[in-house]
ROTI-980077 format. One record per residue: residue in one letter; x, y, z of N, C-alpha, C in turn. Coordinates in steps of 0.001 Angstrom, whole numbers, padded with zeros to 6 digits, always signed. Atoms other than C-alpha are relative to their C-alpha. Layout:
// residues N
AXYZXYZXYZ...
This chain:
// residues 471
M+001049-000198+000619+009991-012428+013036-000763+001630-000557F+000757-000925+000803+008251-009759+010536-001168-000265-000781N+000934+000361+000798+004864-010468+009774-000068-001341-000242G+000081+000684+000150+005336-013888+009872+001295-000772-000829I-001481+000227+000748+008866-013762+008181+000911-000170+000697D-001310+000116-000819+011818-015137+009987+001086+000127-000579L-001477-000535+000677+014931-013581+008988+000955-001134+000097D-001109+000791+000197+016896-016400+010162-000151-001310-000934K+000525+000980+000698+014769-018617+007632+000200+000370-001547L-000539-000407+001442+015246-016471+004455-000773-000588-001288K+000998+000376+000602+012177-017823+002869-000563+000944-001172E+000617-000729+000736+010603-016164-000045-001267-000338-000865E+001222+000353+000954+007088-016216-001895+000051+001394-000070C+000810-001042+000805+005285-013738-003790-001567-000014-000291G+001690-000167+000064+001498-012894-003788-000249+000562-001278I+000670-000665+000964-000494-012568-006912-001526+000126+000119I+001565-000245+000402-004065-011397-007815-000443+000592-001471G+000909-000776+001607-006292-010415-010802-001565-000210-000127I+001441-000297+000173-009514-009121-011163-000813+000294-001380Y+000876-000538+001153-011885-009204-013867-001409+000622+000053A+001539-000654-000189-015106-006797-013625-000105+000878-000471P+000285-001126+001069-015996-004750-016527-001095+000733+000888G+001054-000778-000309-017877-001883-015309+000104+000425+001657I-000036-000233-001378-017179-001996-011441+001050+000757+000417E-000782-000966-000490-015967+001014-010105+001199-000247+000743N-001063-000242-001007-012188+001515-008141+000304-001678+000069I-000381+001506-000276-011394-002092-009281+001553-000118+000116S-001494-000120-000472-007768-001031-008399-000258+000049+001430Q+000185-000391-001447-008886-000335-004869-000477-002019+000473L-000077+001851+000019-010127-004330-005112+001355-000719+000156A-001505+000663+000221-006636-005270-006099+000603+000317+001445Y-000392-000590-001363-005402-003195-003122-000347-000832+000852F+000250+000888-001110-007240-004660-000682+000440-001648+000123G-000634+000990+000009-006426-007951-001952+001622-000527+000096L-001126+000171+000183-002998-007506-002156+000417-000164+001763H-000158-000058-001065-003444-006505+001759-000178-001722+000565A+000370+001231-000377-004731-010047+002230+000893-000889-000295L-001151+001232+000679-001773-011755+000511+001339+000777+000600Q-001085-000481-000089+000914-009247+002332+000974-000977+000647H-000822+001324-000596+002399-012252+004113+000867-000588-000801R-001085+000715+001302+003714-013633+000819+000986+001018-000040G-000987-000674+000295+005659-010633+000305-000108+001357+000354Q-000120-001102-001104+006943-007494+002218+000782+000854-000261E-001661-000975+000543+009589-005659-000029-000402+000588-001329S+000674-001112+000801+007543-004219-002877-001536-000461-000765A+001025+000463+000538+004217-004003-004451-000377+000711-001181G+000573-000494+001130+002254-003276-007616-001022-000283-000553I+001684+000506+001008-001010-003106-009690+000038+001040-001382A-000126-000417+001092-001568-002632-013260-001672-000271-000562A+001626+000183+000521-005018-001765-014637-000309+000000-001437N-000149+000215+000993-006018-002580-017747-001327+000732-000770K+001437-000928+000321-008928-000102-019718+000357-000405-001565S-000106+000596+001312-009653-001865-023101+001302+000123-000680G-001354-000004+000656-006158-002750-023818+001539+000833+000352E-001043-000928-000232-004360+000659-022395+000698-000602+001299I-000416+000479-001478-002482-000386-019026+001001+001154+000329H-000719-001186-000622-001482+001972-016552+000578-001126+001232Y-000630+000778-000937+000682+000784-013570+000563+000603+000815Y-001035-000525-001108+002444+001435-010294+000576-000795+000890K-000552+000805-000952+004897-000231-008393+001231+000708+000788E-001136-000700-000806+007585+000922-005631+000084-001277+001425M-000421+000361-001310+009411-000299-002478-001107+000021+001083G+000828+000134-001096+007318-001205+000482-000952-000951+000409L+000696+000732-000397+004736-002795+002077-001250+000828-001029V+000920+000173+000869+001188-002607+000144-000636+001817+000670Q+000567-001477-000197-000211+000411+002362+000999+001526+000117E-001261-001038-000024+003276+002351+002026-000295+000113-001431V-000356-000317+001586+003100+002126-001599-001120+000754-000287F+001431-000211+000744-000649+002948-002639-000674+000877+000686S+000655-001113-000592-002029+006339-001775-001564-000309-000740D+001162-000299+000658-005653+007195-002473-000196+000543-001261K-000189-001231+001629-004526+009793-005544+000597-001625-000991V-000466+000942+000554-002440+006544-006863-001025-000744-000695I+001142+001166+000399-005370+004011-006608-000843+000783-001296E+000839-000883+000978-007678+006529-008537+000584+000165-001437R-001017+000092+001403-004900+006870-011348-000884-001561-000664L+000132+001070+000686-005479+003219-011987-001470-000630-000071Q+001612+000695+000261-008881+002779-013740+000199-000981-001164G+000531+001067+000788-010080+000120-015619-001026-001133+000336D+001128+001382-000094-012183-003423-016118+001061-001307+000477I-000791+001203-000538-009161-005781-015475+001141+000679+000994A-001298-000242-000897-006386-005217-012505+000901-001076+000528I-000927+001408-000082-003530-007502-011695+000718+000894+001138G-000982-000525-001138-001176-007073-008506+000896-001018+000449H-001302+000732-000286+001966-008277-006896+000723+000450+001140V-000893-000386-001243+003738-008239-003740+001241-000686-000028R-001603+000574-000251+007373-009359-003193+000677+000015+000842Y-001172+000202-001012+009926-010707-000980+000800-000400-000276S-001387+000677+000799+013359-011238-001946+000969+000326+001375T-001285-000315-001126+016581-011840+000333+001438+000252-000882T-001187-000004+000929+018974-011979-002402+000958+001594+000191G+000101-001125-000047+019634-008211-001878-000142+000869-001300E-000002-000731+000788+018879-007294-005059-001783+000845-000285S+001018-000545-000438+016391-004925-004072-000433+001466-000346Y+000463-000823+000689+015050-002666-006708-001269+000255-000113V+001527-000039+000673+011948-000832-007875-000530-000900-001663T+000070+000522+001424+012875-002177-011184-000452-001685-000214N+000788+001274+000245+012147-005430-010256-000832-000735+000408A+001616+000236-000191+009109-005013-008861-000917-000747-001063Q+001239+000467+000700+006004-006452-010324-001181+000801-000234P+000057+000577+001338+003442-006461-012590+001141+000805-000452L-000637-000017+000693+005921-006438-015149-001139+000502-001463V+000783-000739+000885+004350-004197-018135+001054-000088-001286V-000980-000103+001586+006299-004845-021992-001640+000722-000858H+000653-000183+001108+004823-003161-025030+000723-000621-001072H-000048+000246+000724+004653-004655-028014-000626+000254-001814K+001062+000248+000880+003601-004918-031658-001505+000002-000015G+001662+000264-000296+000138-006336-030691-000576+000894+000905G+000587-000678-001625-000124-004065-027627+000564+000232+000896A-000178+000251-001245+000423-004145-024176+000150-001460+000668I+000108+001549-000839+000796-007386-021843+000603+000848+001815A+000087+000428-001601+000667-007171-017635+000305-001045+000311L-000335+001555-000792+002362-010033-015785+000166-000159+001237A-000363-000034-001229+002743-010715-012302+000114-001608+000050H-000462+001376-000339+004607-014199-011102+000350-000308+001178N-000632+000845-001632+005123-016355-008029+000594-001190-000707G-000719+000826+000346+007617-018911-008647+001273+000249-000082N-001181+000102+000318+010972-019929-009829+000580-000573-001383L-000026+000703+001426+012159-020823-013647+001844-000582+000645V-001364+000422+000024+015624-023390-013249+000438+000119-001137N-000762-000444+001221+016269-022376-016856-000205+001228-000567A+000015-001246+000458+016038-018877-016784+001049+000686-000410G-000877-000851+000823+019410-017903-017673+000260-000663-001193E-000471+000943+001329+019810-020617-020314-001024+001014-000894I+000905-000649+001061+016552-018639-022104+000384+001110-000250R-000343-001373-000082+017574-015231-021002+001389+000200-001041E-001276-000263+000719+021120-015887-022877-000310+000017-001492K+000192-000214+001285+019660-016853-025880-001232+000828-000515L+000780-000934+000313+016986-014248-026053+001326+001291-000029E-001263-000875+000097+020212-011808-025427+000365-000015-001056D-000832+000047+001331+021885-013239-028144-000772+000493-001199D+001248-000509+001094+018794-012464-030474+000018+001654+000099G+000467-001320-000169+018935-008874-029236-000808+000798+000702V+001164-000571-001161+016447-008572-026696+000937+000380+001248I-000399-000825-001126+017450-006132-023916-001199-000202+001345F+000958-000071-001146+016159-006576-020323+000084+001009+000881Q+000494-000679-000811+015272-004320-017932+000282-000247+001812T-000340+000502-001318+015487-006235-014873+000836-001135+000524S-000469+001016-000128+017070-008903-013458-000598-001407+000527I+000816+000949-000802+014283-011014-012437-000477-001077-001354D+000376+000941+000400+013304-014426-014179-001641+000097-000902S+001457-000314+000173+009519-013342-014548+000469+000829-001796E+000046-000978+001301+010808-010596-017697+000231-000905-001075V-000212+001241+000671+012169-013964-019536-001470-000270-000481I+001516+000252+000572+008309-014865-019679-000593+001220-000875A+000563-001008+000600+007123-011614-020607+000366+000279-001315N-000634+000081+001241+009633-011248-023449-000344-001045-000893M+000221+000929+000616+008932-014406-024625-001183-000466-000693I+001449-000070+000375+005021-013996-024984+000226+001139-001067A+000357-001086+000779+005483-010665-026645+000834-000559-001365R-000489-000209+001207+007783-011995-029087-000730-001318-000841N+000509+000822+000658+005257-014493-030261-001382+000776-000032H+001182-000983+000223+002778-011644-030682-000736+000047-000894K+000740+000627+001426+001645-012732-034344-001373-001044+000774M+000825+001225-000665-000084-015795-032516-001073+001052+000782E+001304-000793-001153-003194-015194-030455+000352-000240+001276I-000578-000127-001396-002469-014459-027162+000108-001565+000787E+000294+001263-000699-003681-018030-025783+001199-000825-000445E-000864+000377+001040-001138-019565-028484+001246+000506+000429A-001149-000574-000425+001569-017328-027657+000456-000669+001420I-000773+000596-001078+001743-018323-023824+000077-001387-000236K-000245+000919+000034+001171-021727-024731+001522-000376-000516N-001441-000042+000429+004406-021304-026829+000996-000175+000802T-001280-000482-001326+006219-019964-024139-000027-001001+001135L-000101+001213-001204+005135-022689-021396+000869-001014-000463K-000627+001133+000753+006637-025248-023699+001582-000108+000529E-000994-000620-000576+009614-023543-022716+000706-000037+001418L-000148-000325-001571+009600-023144-018962+000031-000996+000566R-000231+001373-000900+010984-025499-016550+000023+000679+001622G+000034-000434-001274+010211-024717-012776-001376+000043+000440S+001205-000375-000626+007438-023419-010548-000108+001548-000524Y+000556-001402+000194+005329-020498-011648-001625+000053+000206A+000976-001075+000351+002122-018838-011249-000488+000835-000472L-000014-000682+000608+000911-016677-013467-001333+000812+000067V+001435-000578+000556-001915-013681-013967+000971+001008-001283I-000475-000796+001526-001629-011892-017140-000970+001046-000465T+001135-000885+000287-003757-008984-018365+000501+000434-001523C+000290-001107+001116-004222-007703-022019-000990-000060-001190K+001522-000498+000736-006727-006603-024668-001034+000179+001059D+001105+000129-000918-009707-007561-022545+000056-001394+000432K-000381+001174-000968-008391-010559-020906+000618+000090+001200L-000928+000520-001161-007410-011714-017569+000532-001658-000130I-000181+001452+000050-005666-015024-017836+001162-000283+001303G-000852+000853-000936-004292-017262-015193+000834-001321-000551V-000745+001614+000646-001650-020121-015613+000722-000651+001284R-000218+000490-000885-000655-022644-013540+001298-001254-000117D-000962+000622+001001+002801-024441-013903-000387-001934+000065P+000111+001300+000493+002562-028051-014868-000184-001409+001212Q+000327+000714-001536+003433-029734-011233-001169+000679+000976G+001127-000572-000796+000991-027426-009683+001112+000540+001034L-001168-000127-001244+004371-026556-006903-000605+001689+000211R+000482-001014-000657+002700-023076-006682-001434-000101-000590P+001666+000063-000331-001135-022256-005700-000466+001312-000713L+000727-001615+000550-003253-020106-007694-001463-000748+000090C+001434-000068-000531-007187-020212-007090-000948+000846-000795L+000731-000810+000454-010379-018878-008732-001343+000204+000610G+001323-000327-001018-013520-016965-007210-000388+000907-000938R+001063-000799+000692-016299-015032-008456-000635+001071+000711I-000006-000765-000906-016988-011958-007352-001487+001112-001219D+000952-000610+000969-020061-009427-008571+000299+000559-001339G-000075-000799+001474-020046-008621-012405+001390-000746-000585G-000883+001110+000453-016810-011151-012662+000825-000800+000721Y-000939+001082-000395-013774-013147-011471+000970+000294+000234V-001199-000333-000344-010747-013174-009685+001005-001460+000018L-001095+000512-000284-007494-014922-009171+001133+000052+000673A-000755-000552-000644-005350-015280-006682+000838-001115+000767S-000866+000791-000923-002617-017129-004606-000475-000811+000944E+000621+000644-001281-004730-017892-001856-001183+000381+000151S+001382+000053-000378-008354-018435-000906-000277+001374+000833C+000453-001522-001002-007951-015528+002003+000022+000909-000556A+000139-000756+000531-007974-013149-000506-001386+000502-000479F+001773-000296+000563-011464-013217-001706-000614+000345+001169H+000945-000684-001235-013099-012427+001926+000059+001410-000113V-000442-001401-000245-011439-009224+001946-000870+000819-001017I+000641-000351+001254-012908-008303-001593-001173-000470-000370G+001440+000339-000040-016216-010136-001206-000548-000783-001349A-000065+000834+000689-015337-012721-003469-000798-001409+000461E+000368+001056-000539-016707-016438-003563+001031-000911-000692F-000969+000895+000307-014224-019219-003771-000620-001111-001284I+000530+001069+000849-014746-021565-006767+000402-001093-000325R-000824+001033-000286-011994-023783-007245+001491+000136+000007D-001536-000132+000350-008224-024173-007558-000160+000085-001276V-000306+000410+001388-006519-024067-010978+000761-000947+000060S-000924+001303-000023-005139-027458-011725+001513+000294-000343H-001276+000400+000140-001937-028195-012192+000254+000180-001735G-000211+000173+001241-000723-027623-015957-001534+000675-000701E+001232-000951+000581-004141-025170-016496+000453+001277-000536M-000018-001539+000307-004471-022078-018197-001758+000476+000038I+001472-000268+000150-007755-020103-017705-000040+001467-000743I+000118-000808+000585-008742-017522-019998-001356+000460+000512I+001042-000659+000061-011394-014879-019014+000007+000877-000520E-000026-000826+000606-012935-012684-021409-001791-000088-000215N+001516-000203+000316-016633-011254-021943-000663-001165+000943N+000599+000268-001051-017478-012544-018589-000243-001096-000245K-000122+001177-000076-016827-015831-019440+001410-001110+000348I-001407+000505-000297-014128-018257-018334+000095-001653-001246K-000179+000606+000764-012646-020741-020860+001848-000608+000817S-001134+001036-000985-010078-023557-019273+000573-000605-001433I-000491+000363+001072-007385-024743-021490+001540-001113+001075K-001190+001132-000828-005006-028251-020208+000948+000138-000936Y-001360-000035+000342-001775-027283-021317+000817-001111-000190D-001147+001001-000384+000285-029671-019923-001096-001692+000873K+001028+000829-000866-001844-033029-019427+000752-001440+000497D-000875+001136-000593+000942-035704-018374+000827+000633+000971S-000608-000172-001024+002805-033987-015743-000586-000208+001343K+000769+000655-001287+002118-035412-012298+000236+001356+001068K-000012-001105-000738+001144-032797-009527+000796-000316+001307S-001102+000012-000890+003673-032159-006683-000261+001360+000809L-000131-001069-000572+002334-029177-004684+000679+000091+001288C-001410-000257-000705+005360-027425-002328-001128-000425+001387S+000474+000011-002012+004613-028684+001333+000099+001009+000629F-000430-001128-001297+005916-025576+002654-000859+000762-000316E+000999-000583-000374+003033-023899+001733-000747-000032+001332F+000676+000489-000752+001224-026014+004487+000802+000603+001305V-000338-000125-001360+003918-025624+006996+000786+001421+000243Y-000538-001386-000058+004912-021872+006302-000676+001196-000639F+000147-001275+001092+003977-019486+003303-001197+000189+000522A+001503-000101+000177+000214-019767+003469-000680+000450+001774R+000812-000309-000752-002177-017990+005736-000905-001233+000475P+001057+001125-000861-004285-020359+008376-001310+000014-000656D+001708+000122+000019-007527-019371+007108+000043+000140-002157S+000341+000306+001677-006706-020339+003323-000507-001376+000062T+000033+001412+000382-007592-023325+001736+000944-000187-001599I-001013-000069+001053-005140-024900-000983-000464-001351-000267D+000204+001545+000903-006097-027787-003359-000932-000583+001029G+000832+001169-001129-009010-028959-000993+000555-000056+001281Q-000229+000237-001344-007134-028687+002034+000009+001331+000861S-000145-001128-001053-007410-026117+005063+001363-000206+000549V-001381-000426-000426-003997-024803+005997-000159-000110+001426Y-000309+000290-001429-004923-024553+009470-000328-001406+000522V+000040+001203-000245-006403-027987+009823+001131-000813-000462A-001632+000889+000330-002708-029242+008009+000769+000034+001501R-001159-000600-000965-000913-027215+010935-000370-000793+001014R+000512+000350-001242-003301-028371+013586+000684-001686+000156N+000257+000996+000084-002981-031716+012278+001736-000660+000087A-001795+000482-000288+001211-031779+012249+000145+000349+001257G-000464-000362-001064+001129-030433+015723-000340-001213+000795K+000568+001136-000226-000764-033618+016822+000707-001366-000481I-001392+000884+000759+001519-035721+014598+001129+000152+000994L-001387+000038-000555+004636-034330+016183-000275-000311+001687A+000032+000708-000982+003148-034896+019318+000085-001565+000630K-000150+001966+000027+002860-038579+018917+001307-000753-000305E-001499+000850+000281+006124-038892+017361+001300+000547+001132H-000629-000201-001197+007827-036911+020182-000483+000737+001185P+000754-000221-001275+006179-036685+023524+000878+000633+000825V-000959-000206-001467+007722-035118+026463-000886+000380+001111D+000631-000627-001245+006925-034009+030032+000351+001129-000057A-000610-001215+000290+006510-030504+029944-001260+000449+001458D+001461-000333-000647+003811-028074+032028-000548+001127-001299L+000365-001045+000717+003331-025607+029010+000438-000060-001554V-000407+000214+001557+003193-025763+025141+000015+001567-000393I+000012-001236+000905+004021-022238+023719+000463+000124-001328A-000408+000169+001479+004581-021355+020076+001033+001017-000577V-000707-000916+000964+007046-019272+017752-001217+000761-000625P+001209-000722+000921+004254-016626+016396+000962+000336-001349D+001349+000721-000515+002829-016864+014625-000357-001203-001028S-000017+001246+000944+003719-019711+011948+000025-001119+000824G+000060+001501-000978+004009-022117+014929-001409+000078+000885T+001353-000051-001174+000823-021388+016799-000937-000736-000424V+000964+001335+000106-001516-023605+015199+000327-001148+000156A-000670+001043-000189+000645-026394+015036+000271-000439+001889A-000096+000702-001419+001589-025901+018897-001543+000691+000655I+001655+000223-000642-002623-025730+019655+000052-001326-000297G+000142+001352+000109-002478-029251+017878+000955-000931+000895Y-000810+000768-000860+000467-030343+019827-000508+000047+001642A+000504-000111-001427-001017-029150+023307-001812-000867-000056Q+001358+000566+000073-004508-030791+022140+000318-001417+000377A-000300+001528-000305-002721-034298+021852+000654-000380+000753S-000675+000050-001305-000356-033848+024668-000648-000131+001168K+000992-000027-001853-003145-032796+027301+000898+000943+000369I-000912-001331-000426-000398-030062+027858-000678+000970-000152P+000662-000981+000207-001905-026735+028593+000616+000829-001253F-000132-001067+000666-001282-024010+025749+000100+001339+000299G+000384-001226-000503-000342-020766+026616+001130+000926-000851E-000809-001218+001079+001610-017502+025318+001249-000054+001087G-001703-000317-000781+005510-017302+026196+000642+000696-000704L-000532-001223+000698+006290-015043+023301-000809+000398-000606I+000846-001281+000536+004802-011775+022387+000723+000308-001179K-000361-000455+001038+005500-010698+019110+000094+001731-000371N-000003-001535+000279+006108-006615+018257-000429-000326-001548R+000833-000077+001465+003350-006576+015049+000503+001648-000669Y-000464-000834+000581+004940-002908+014712+001322+000342-000540V-001231-000489+000651+008300-002951+013426+000214-000057-001452G-000279-000290+001486+009405-001522+009916+000757-000806-000472R-000641+001071+000782+010464-003306+007058+001634+000501-000046T-001884-000394+000005+014161-001285+007676+000284-000850+000684F-000557+000855-000253+014510-004017+009600+000695-001829-000670I-000321+000963+000302+014746-006651+007430+001410+000482-001173Q-001143+000217+000367+018369-007316+006787+000919-001000-000307P-000876+000832+000015+020524-009895+005190+001439-000298+000734D-001417-000268-000707+023156-009255+007524-000394-000787+001486Q-000261+000979-000962+023983-011771+010081-000253+000612+001849R-000219-000865-001370+024593-009100+013298-001780+000829+000112M+001334-000656-000344+021091-007386+012379-001153-001209+000200R+000960+001235-000257+019062-011031+012303+000065-000046+001700E-000063+000069-001488+020621-011371+016004-000638+000941+000683R+000731-001038-000571+019351-007877+017021-001416+000206-000342S+001054+000224+000573+016304-008364+015255-000976-000492+000787V+001251+001024-000727+014805-011083+016967-000308+000659+001367K+000209-000605-001847+015065-009430+020845-000979+001393-000603L+000507-001187+000041+013480-006327+019160-001577-000379-000632K+000599+000159+000349+010872-008492+017370-000827-000729+000854L+000830+000608-001145+009957-010859+020290+000467+000356+001302N-000323-000332-001756+009806-010522+024365-000768-000984+000076V+000303+000884-000920+009386-013152+026578-001033+000407+000865L+001130-000182-001348+006163-013316+028888+000473-000849+001120K-000507+000919-001326+007980-014175+032384-000739-000211+000249E+000750+000401-000804+005324-014121+034224-000602-001679-000098N+000080+001029+000708+004071-017270+031852+000882-000865+000116I-000941+000847+000131+007015-019259+031706+000778+000010+001371K-001308-000370-001037+009415-018428+034873-000571-001255+000767G-000230+000984-000393+010081-021743+036182-000496-001746-000163K+001098+000805+000904+008015-023981+033668+000811-000690-000782R-000792+000755+000710+009112-026763+031657-000786+000112-001162L+000515-000545+000531+008343-025725+028488+000364-000855-001197V-000417+000833+001648+007837-027259+024418-000372+001323-000678M-000194-001355+000735+008559-024493+022388-000350-000955-001744V-000060+000323+001136+006881-025049+018854+000454+000742-001140D-000940-000577+001153+008570-023907+015487-000745-000647-001350D+000685+000565+001237+007411-024441+012004+001270-000672-000897S-001060+000570+000680+011088-024990+010719+001519+000687+000587I-001219-000534-000338+014817-024416+011393+001030-000288-001302V-000904+000042+001243+017001-023625+008569+001927+000022+000381R-001313-000375-000515+020322-021888+010251-000093-000373+001475G-000112+000288-001517+019490-022426+013637+000645+000871+000899T-000364-001275-001068+020639-018836+014934-000961+000333+000923T+001504-000716-000752+017009-017715+015711-000309-000939+001199S+000250+001248-001023+016381-021002+017546+000819+000453+001182K-000733+000097-001003+019264-020512+019597-000032+001175+000587Q+000520-001358-001067+018428-016997+020790-001185-000144+000647I+001492+000129-000301+014896-017551+021402+000068-000744+001482V+000223+000678-000737+015741-020585+023516+001220+000891+001275D-000606-000610-000705+018434-018450+025223-000884+001348+000829M+000438-000661-000514+016081-015869+025960-001101-000619+001170L+000856-000243-000922+013395-017708+027526+000616-000973+001424K-000761+000459-001486+016145-019710+029989+000229+001145+000781Q-000206-001050-000769+016940-016520+030787-000892+001046+000815A+001149-000450-000360+013640-015363+031627-000834-000741+001320G+000095+001060-001001+013407-018335+034083-000476-001551-000396A+000693+001411+000553+012170-021256+032055+000941-001248+000225K-001277+000985-000867+013426-024316+033946+000508-001215-001416E-000297+001726+001464+013373-026998+030322-000657+001054-000656V+000662-000337+001281+012712-025709+026917+000344-001158-001212H+000079+000954+000726+011899-028732+024685-000246+000726-001487V+000244-000575+000936+012086-027502+021073-000517-001142-001027R+000429+000530+000382+009511-028953+018604-000317+000535-001195V+000017-000707+001846+009645-028572+014727-001103-000664-000678C+001417+000560+001015+006301-029220+012639+000329-000033-001356S-000148+000660+001142+008388-029891+009704+001605-000864+000142P-001050+001204+000105+011329-032391+009024+001030+000957-000242P-001356-000582+000181+015176-031064+008981+000241+000651-001740V-000426-000922+001469+015668-028468+005828+001454-000482-000219K-001615+000658+000424+018792-030786+004068+000353+000355-001145Y-000029-000284+001469+018159-029541+000480-000215+001536-000560S+000698-001416+000298+018005-026033-000853-000890-000300-000905C+001252+000570+001163+014846-025749-003025+000502+001258-001074Y-000027-000688+001587+014739-024144-006631-001018+000305-000577F+000888+000259+000440+011306-023881-006954-000786+001764+000599G+000390-001258-000637+010993-020127-005080-000086+000212+001517I-000607-000574-001744+012163-020223-001317+001271-000364-000136D-001430-000593+000395+015460-018808-001214+000533-000555+001347T-000988+000439-000827+017260-021227+001103+001573-000115-000761P-001233-000276+000704+020828-021294+001229+000715-001421-000923T-000260+001193+000407+023028-023573-000126+000266-000849+001025R-000208+001298-000737+023621-027127+001290+000890+000069+001506K-000848-000160-000919+026575-026079+003544-000385+001035+001105N+000484-000834-000836+024736-023608+005332-001606-000358+000357L+001190+000363-000669+021608-025490+006045+000258-001119+001138V-000429+000895-001276+021818-026926+009664-000421-001226-000102G+000530+001132+000169+020045-029685+008782+000187-001146-000945A-000915+000619+000897+022268-031005+006164+001153-000384+000523V-001232+000024-000186+025424-030553+007819+000165-000523+001600Y-000283+000496-001142+024720-031698+011557-001272-000825+000383S+001065+001254-000131+022654-034439+013131-001079+000889+001024V+000724-000827-001125+019870-033482+015521+000692+000256+001098E-000560-000198-001201+021618-034145+018499+000994+001168+000089E-001175-000900+000150+024389-031690+017470-001029+000970-000357I+000811-000985+000018+021661-029138+016436-000507+000572+001292R+000159-000456-001510+020117-029430+019946+001154+000308+000755E-001006-000454-000461+023285-028980+021290+000165+001965+000144M-000310-001381+000518+024004-025721+019413-001092+000758+000223I+001003-000924-000311+020502-024319+020048-000430-000124+001559G+000078-000136-001502+020897-024925+023671-001191-000693+000705A+001599+000474-000242+017245-027201+023576+000435-000840+001135D-000021+001180-000806+016749-029582+026529-000090-001477-000917S+000269+001079+001114+015510-031895+023533-000563+000740-001197L+000285-000453+001384+014912-031464+020025-000673-001042-000717G+000571+001317+000867+012168-033381+017958-000472+001117-001352Y+000522-000645+001466+011299-032878+014181-001264-000959-000500L+001348+000417+000533+008110-033790+012370+000820-000973-000880S-000037+001203+001013+008686-037085+010052-000402+000704-001311I+000700-000050+001314+008279-036647+006391-001583-000819-000062E+001326+001073+000201+005626-039269+006623-001089+000811+000866G+001138-000126-000807+004165-037703+009549-000571+001610-001202L+000336-001537+000640+003871-033741+007277-000755-000942-000913V+001077+000378+000966+002308-035806+004568-001176-000491+000614K+001582+000332-001104-000211-037250+006995-000475+001342+000396S+000603-000720-000709-000776-034143+008328-000975+000793-000944I+000365-000756+001219-001558-032376+004943-001383-000826-000611N+000783+000859+000306-003481-035312+003963-000965+000348-001436M+000349-000298+001547-003736-034652+000098-000160-000910-000964E+000360+000874+000642-005871-037186-001480+000251-000145-001332G-000441+000166+001660-004454-037787-005270+000734+000625-000348C-000644-001333+000718-002026-035195-005258+001412-000692+000975S-001193+000521-000827+001678-036165-004010+000593+001550+000379L-000617-001625-000268+003547-033088-002462+001507-000037-000348C-001419-000477+000150+006894-031477-003117+000885-000185+001547T-000714-000701-001404+009085-032145+000004+001670-000095-000523A-001297-000121+000262+012678-031763-001717+000496+000594+000735C-001238-000584-000811+014135-029488+000717+000169-000712+001004F-000215+001117-001695+013719-032384+003497+000340-001481-000622S-000455+001225+000491+014035-035206+001050+001301-000018-000836G-000813-000344+001356+016283-034038-002061-000716-000811-000593D+000622+000526+000775+013879-035770-003864-001087+000886-000860Y+000890-000938+001415+012812-033115-007083-000819-000458-000683P+000782+000699+000693+010043-033566-008818+000183+000281-001503I-000334+000074+001207+011646-032020-011813+001826-000157-000047E-001682-000247-000146+015626-031930-012743+000143+001582+000518V-000615-001354-000357+017417-029230-011072+001355+000162-000576P-001551-000234+000297+020703-027484-011538+001406-000478+000927K-000725+000689-000951+023591-029253-009684+000509+001409+000736Q-000328-001303-000911+024319-026885-006708+001131+000920-000047G-001389-001279+000292+026602-023940-006723-000584+000407-001622S-000048-000317+001449+025216-023588-010887-000459+001618+000090N+000495-001650-000133+024489-019858-011685-001228-000066-001151Y+000992+000281+000458+021164-021203-012765-001165+001129-000495L+000968-001213+000040+019236-017774-012026+000824+001118+000263F-000704-001720-000073+020325-014148-011737-000881+000354+001242E+000573-000654-001087+017537-013269-009163-001444-000866+000062K+001415+000788-000200+014319-014835-007559-000980+000964+000415R+001179-000937-000028+011188-013306-007399-000002+000204+001777
């Protein structure tokens, strides 16, 4: 684990923020604090772009937010509008050129864009643009979006974006600034979250509502699927650019990505995770002495499991929160070593006890095996693993860097075989029905494709080279 990122799981997400606040000093400092609140969504690189009357200055670098930005850098980023981005990637393409926001210059001026999500047709669009002579500076599909908008520079920016969105297929939440505007866009299925808030003198767009509290903003509402928000002259204009697509929010936001103090599309992440733990206790009960969590993403579900099962909740694993990003390595040997570096067993609490160990998911299974081994070596009598999501059986194409199906333990092995592999005394997963019930999203279907294989839009065949890099 590293600040909530489990190296075994290789999931990726990004966090974005946009602030429109003309006349407010140090707008980039607000963006900085907002990115701090979204750090859990991306720990590889960070960047901020500030817009002053259409002139855009930006800074981005590899590292955590506090590593990237000094007071001197923040002071240089003056403007009335600012957008920010934190990125986490596990593909190995870790270059500062791939950091965001992206800033492109064209005849109509400059555009800065930050993107969370993944396009499934990015390679196809990029190839067409390259055939037309467009030169790309990065290996991320966010540049495809920026270039397409810039090519429509003769149009008004709203029309240029709408024209671009017609060509995109996949997941995206965008914040864009150009001239004197801040624009937010959410994909037609609403796969990636985006919300709107109010701050003194302006407005805020962010991946999660948890970013609002730290900068003193008030939550207004979630941006709807297929909606574009234009903020200009301190007024909000809403355009529903796609009225036909069915909403399908990513269920993994509630399982893993989002902070528990966020609310997404009207549902508390904390409540959803606690509900998942309660339902899991009913679906997979066991006689035990103590419920423990794999911190931090399994903690709230473990509390719910304890409440429903009447088994006491306690600490069994302590996380080292001060391990630097040097240890994020896509190398199996380093993953195995890093588990012991990041987690330590609280022997006094678990020795001689029958444990229920609650985790958010199992993708490859190697980390789970190591943790079970650590608990048993420390004296646990039994370790019963409970997972507050269904088995991950299918690859995700919408912003989660899951391996191909042959490397997904849930796709290759039965639950009993996985139990034997990780050395647990028993293993129980939350059902898909239980997950949907725990989130309780009225009037909205959820994307459960990584569990069920039921994708909300057409996706490439497994193994096809449909993208070059994910954000």
